[in-house]
N, C-alpha and C positions, 0 to 999 in steps of 0.2 A: 949899747943894748943892756937893759937889766937882766939880772941873771937869777934863776929860781933853782934853789936845790931840793932835788927829789929822791926817793929812794928806789931801789932798782926793780921792785915788784910793782910799781905804781900802774895803774890803768893805763892804756894807750889813749884812752879819750882825754884824760887829763894832760899829757904830754902835747896832744894834738891842740888841745885848747889853748895850752900856755904859748905855743909856737905861732898860733894864729893871731895871737896878741902880741907878737912881736918880742917875745922874751927868750933869752937863752936858757936852755933847760941842761942843767947838770944833774947827774944820777950817780950815786953809789950805794953800799949796803946799808949805811946809817947804823954801823954796828958798835961803833965806839966813838968818844969824843973827836979823836983826830978826822973821822970822816966828814964831821960837820967844820971844824976849825980850819981845814984844809981849803976850805972855799970861803975864807974871811970876808971876800968881796959879793957875797951872795945878797941880792935886795930882799929876796923872800925865800921862804922854805916851806915844803910840804913834809911834814913830820909824821913818822910813824910811831914807834913805842919808845926810841931811846930817850932817856932822861935829859933835859935841857935845863940848865941853870946859869949863874953867875960866870962860873969857869968857862962857858963856851960864849955866852952873850957877850962877853967883853971883849972878845977876840973877833967879833962879828960887828965891826960898827957900822956897816951900810944896811943890816937888817932891818926890815921895816915890819914884816908880818911872819909869823909861823902860823900855818893852817894845820890843824892837826887831822890826820886821815882817819876820822872816826868821832865817836861823841865824846868819850873820855878824855881829859885834858890834864890828869893827875901827874903825867910826866913833864910838864911844864911848870915851873915856878914863876907864877903870875906876878909875884912881887918883884921879882929880878927883872920880868918882861916890861913890867911898869917903868922901873927905873930907867930903862934904856929906851923908853918910848916904843916899845915894840907890841903890836897888837897882835893878840892870839885869838884864834877862831876855831870852831869845830864844824862838825856836819850833823846835826841833830835829825834823826829820823831817816837818814838816808841809808843806814843799814839795817832798820827795824825788822824787815821781814826776813831777813838772813838769821839775824840773833834770836828772833822769835821762834823760828823755825827748829833753831839748835835747843831752845829750851823745851819745847814738846818733845823732841827728840830724846833729851835727858830725863824726862819724866818718864818716856816708855821705857829707855835703856835701863836706868836705875831702878824703876819700879817694878820692872820684870826679871831684873837681873840677867838680860839678855846677853851680856858681854861675858859673864862667866859661863853661861850656857854654851856659848861659842867655843869659849877656852877648853870646854868638857870634851869636845871632840877631839882634840889633839893632845890635849895634856889631862894629867891626873888631878881633878878638881872636887873636892869635897864639899859637902854641906852648902850646896846651892839652894837658898831659899825661895820658897813659891812666893811670887809677889803678887801685887795687886793691880788692877786694870785701872785707868785713867777714867773711863766713863762713869758717869754718875756719883763723881767725887766731888768733895769740896776743895777748890783749889785757891790757895792765898798769893797774892801777888802784891810783893813789895816795891814799891816803884813803880808808878803808873803813868809814866811818859809814852812816848812813841812805842817804844819796845812793849813795853807792859800792856798797853791798849791792843798792840797786834796780837800778842799772846792770846788774850782775851777772845780776840776775833778768831784767832785759829782753833780755840778750843771749842767752839760752837757745835761742831759735829759730835762731839763726845757728851754732850747734855749735862755739863758740869755747872755746879754753883761757885761763882768766882767772888771772892772777898778781896778787895783792891783798897791798898794804902797809898796816898800821896798828899803833899801838903795841901793841896786844893782840890776840893769835889770835881769829879769827872762823871761822864755816863759810862756805866759799866755794861756792856753787852749782855753778859751772861750772869749778873749778880747785882752786887751793889759795893759802895764803898764801906769800910769796916775799920775798926781800931786794929792796932797792932796786937792787942790782947786778944781779939776775937780770932784773928789770923792764926796767932800761935796755938791757941787751945782747940780750934775747930778744924785746921785744915788737915787733908790728906796730904797734899803737896804744897810745899812752900817754895815758891819762885822769887829769887833774888834779883831785881833789875836796877840796882843801885849803884852811884858813882862813889868812888873814894874820896871821902870828905872827913874832916876831924869829927863831925857828928856820926858819922856811919862807921868809923873805925871800930871793929870787934863788937859791933852792935848785937851780932848773933853769938851768945856766949853761953855758958853752962846754964845759966839761971833761965835763958829762952828755951833750952832743949829740952830742961824739966818741965816746961810747960807744954811741950809739943805731944801730941799723940804718939803712942809707941809704934804704929804703924806709918807714921810720916815719913816723907821723902822729901829732903832739902836739896833744890836746885839752884845753882848760882852761875849765872850768865853775865853778872854785873862786874865787880871787882872783889878779888881774892880777900882784900883786908877787911872786908864788911864781917867776915867770920872769923870767930877765934879757933884758929886752925886745931890747936891741940884739944880744946873743949869739944870740936866736932869729932875729933878721933876718938876721943872718950867715950862720946854719945854714942857713937857708931859700935863701939867695941863693947859696950856695956848694954845695948840694946835700948838706950834711952830713945832713939830713933831708928827707923828701919832702913834707911839708905840716903845716899847722897850721889847727885849727879853734878858735877863741877867742870865748867870750861875754864874756871880762873882759880888760881890759888894764891897765897900770901906772897910767896916769892918765886917770880918766874925767869926764865923758865924753870919749870918743875923739874926737881933733883931726881935721879933714879932711887936715891934712898928715902924719899919721901913716903912716909908709911900710909899714905892716902893709897898709893900704888899696889899696897899688898892687901888690903882690905877686901873681902869678898863681897861686901855691900856697897861698894863704891865704883861709879864709873867716870872716869877724868879723860878730858881732851884738852890739848895744849893750847888754850885762848884761840880758838879759829871760829869761834861762832859768827863773827861778822866776815868770813871769808867765803864768799861766794862770787862767780862772775858778775852778776846783777849788782851787787853790794859794791865790788871794787870799782865798777864803772860810775855807779851814783856818786858814791863817796868821792871818788877821784876828781870828777867834774865839779862837784859842790866845791871842794877845796880849793880847784884852780881857780875857778869864779871868784872865792874870796881874796885869792892873792892878787888877782887882775885888779879887782875893786879897789883894795888898799894901794897898789902901786900906780894906780890912775888917779889918786887922789880922793876916791869916793869911799863912802861908808860901807863897812862891810855887813851882811845880813847877820851872821852869828858870832858877833865878838863875845868873849867870855871874859875879858878883864877890863 
């Protein structure tokens, strides 16, 4: 019987599907390299966030497929996977609603300083700024795939004007496609829904912040490395922009001494945008289906290498 390594928090729907297809399911926390290497006889893997590269792959000779439990796959070295003949897949769109809802929540929380208002009930919090509404504002969405389009859809009731940027033109429900320059200079909220690539690394830097409106709020539900974090801190402290809502940061998990956590105009969550019961079920089943396809000698639907 072929074996599939999964992580402890995986949705039961995924485990049920794998077992129904005569696969043995092995589960652990996937916290370190040894959690993966200990199961060197695994034929497939459903991977959360732990980095995977040559050190691990060279010790898992039977591995045929790594199914990323989510959209981003920057924690898998695709060149190393290719060298070992391992197929890597992801689950595009499966968690779009959960992540889009989180983006809207960050717009509201950061835009109105709600977290700081809550702290003021039990702590001595000074200088809480009066924020802005989302309604009737211009919203820039950079990255207009499944998540970006879902954000656009969810914002319909706010009567917003959406400026969207992507490599290819798409239908924008509440606005139009736009250039990055238009988004930077015109948006009251800028939402980043981008993967981590060499092209997106630190693309939001001080030069960008200087173009943005002083009332602008930056929201990032993509990958932390898209933002030059020190430039963001400087822009928030100097008033170059008004605030930020971040589900991701450059180095995760975020450390307690990260200066972003002490700034009064920032709302941070620990990379939980995709964590809803519904998303876990959908993502888990999609990943499990990809593993089964590959181990049965079929072509996967969402191969990324």
